[in-house]
C-alpha positions in Angstrom: -26.5 -16.9 15.3 -27.4 -17.1 11.7 -27.1 -20.6 10.2 -27.9 -22.1 6.8 -31.2 -23.8 8.0 -32.4 -20.5 9.4 -31.6 -18.7 6.1 -33.5 -21.4 4.1 -36.5 -21.2 6.5 -36.6 -17.4 6.3 -36.4 -17.4 2.5 -39.2 -19.9 2.2 -41.4 -17.8 4.5 -40.5 -14.7 2.6 -41.5 -16.3 -0.7 -44.9 -17.4 0.8 -45.4 -13.8 2.1 -44.6 -12.3 -1.3 -47.0 -14.6 -3.1 -49.7 -13.9 -0.6 -49.1 -10.1 -1.1 -49.2 -10.6 -4.9 -52.6 -12.3 -4.6 -54.0 -9.7 -2.3 -52.9 -6.9 -4.5 -54.3 -8.7 -7.5 -57.6 -9.3 -5.8 -57.8 -5.6 -4.6 -57.3 -4.3 -8.1 -59.8 -6.7 -9.6 -60.3 -6.7 -13.4 -59.5 -9.2 -16.0 -56.0 -10.1 -14.6 -57.7 -11.0 -11.3 -60.2 -13.2 -13.0 -57.6 -15.0 -15.1 -54.7 -15.3 -12.6 -56.2 -15.5 -9.1 -56.6 -19.3 -9.0 -53.0 -19.8 -10.3 -51.6 -17.4 -7.6 -53.5 -19.3 -4.9 -52.0 -22.6 -6.2 -48.6 -21.1 -6.1 -49.2 -20.0 -2.5 -50.4 -23.4 -1.5 -47.4 -25.2 -3.0 -44.8 -22.9 -1.5 -46.6 -22.9 1.8 -46.4 -26.7 1.8 -42.7 -26.5 1.0 -42.1 -24.0 3.8 -43.9 -26.3 6.3 -41.8 -29.3 5.1 -38.6 -27.3 5.5 -39.7 -26.2 9.0 -40.6 -29.7 10.2 -37.3 -31.0 8.7 -35.3 -28.4 10.6 -37.1 -29.3 13.8 -36.5 -33.0 13.3 -32.8 -32.5 12.6 -32.3 -30.2 15.5 -34.2 -32.6 17.8 -32.1 -35.5 16.7 -28.8 -33.6 17.2 -29.6 -32.1 20.6 -32.2 -34.4 22.0 
Protein backbone atom coordinates (compact mmCIF):
# COMPACT_ATOMS: atom_id res chain seq x y z
CA UNK A 1 0.00 0.00 0.00
CA UNK A 2 1.31 3.42 -0.93
CA UNK A 3 1.22 5.90 1.92
CA UNK A 4 2.40 9.46 2.34
CA UNK A 5 5.50 8.54 4.42
CA UNK A 6 6.55 5.99 1.81
CA UNK A 7 6.24 8.58 -0.96
CA UNK A 8 8.32 11.10 1.01
CA UNK A 9 10.96 8.45 1.72
CA UNK A 10 11.10 7.40 -1.93
CA UNK A 11 11.41 11.02 -3.11
CA UNK A 12 14.22 11.74 -0.66
CA UNK A 13 16.11 8.65 -1.81
CA UNK A 14 15.52 9.58 -5.45
CA UNK A 15 16.94 13.06 -4.87
CA UNK A 16 20.05 11.59 -3.25
CA UNK A 17 20.47 9.19 -6.16
CA UNK A 18 20.10 11.97 -8.74
CA UNK A 19 22.66 14.16 -6.98
CA UNK A 20 25.05 11.21 -6.78
CA UNK A 21 24.58 10.53 -10.50
CA UNK A 22 25.15 14.24 -11.25
CA UNK A 23 28.41 14.12 -9.32
CA UNK A 24 29.56 10.93 -11.03
CA UNK A 25 28.81 12.31 -14.50
CA UNK A 26 30.60 15.54 -13.64
CA UNK A 27 33.63 13.65 -12.36
CA UNK A 28 33.71 11.39 -15.43
CA UNK A 29 33.66 14.35 -17.80
CA UNK A 30 36.35 16.21 -15.93
CA UNK A 31 37.32 19.66 -17.07
CA UNK A 32 36.79 23.08 -15.56
CA UNK A 33 33.19 22.42 -14.47
CA UNK A 34 34.35 19.43 -12.44
CA UNK A 35 37.07 21.47 -10.74
CA UNK A 36 34.72 24.30 -9.82
CA UNK A 37 31.58 22.33 -8.87
CA UNK A 38 32.63 18.91 -7.54
CA UNK A 39 32.94 20.06 -3.93
CA UNK A 40 29.57 21.82 -4.07
CA UNK A 41 27.87 18.73 -5.53
CA UNK A 42 29.39 16.58 -2.77
CA UNK A 43 28.02 18.99 -0.14
CA UNK A 44 24.57 18.79 -1.72
CA UNK A 45 24.73 15.01 -1.57
CA UNK A 46 25.77 14.97 2.07
CA UNK A 47 23.01 17.38 3.10
CA UNK A 48 20.28 15.55 1.22
CA UNK A 49 21.58 12.18 2.40
CA UNK A 50 21.35 13.38 6.00
CA UNK A 51 17.80 14.59 5.36
CA UNK A 52 16.89 11.20 3.86
CA UNK A 53 18.30 9.40 6.91
CA UNK A 54 16.37 11.69 9.27
CA UNK A 55 13.17 11.02 7.31
CA UNK A 56 13.83 7.27 7.40
CA UNK A 57 14.49 7.21 11.14
CA UNK A 58 11.45 9.41 11.81
CA UNK A 59 9.19 7.08 9.84
CA UNK A 60 10.57 4.08 11.73
CA UNK A 61 9.97 5.78 15.08
CA UNK A 62 6.43 6.78 14.15
CA UNK A 63 5.54 3.30 12.90
CA UNK A 64 7.10 1.72 15.96
CA UNK A 65 5.16 3.95 18.34
CA UNK A 66 1.88 3.29 16.48
CA UNK A 67 2.23 -0.50 16.17
CA UNK A 68 4.65 -1.43 18.93
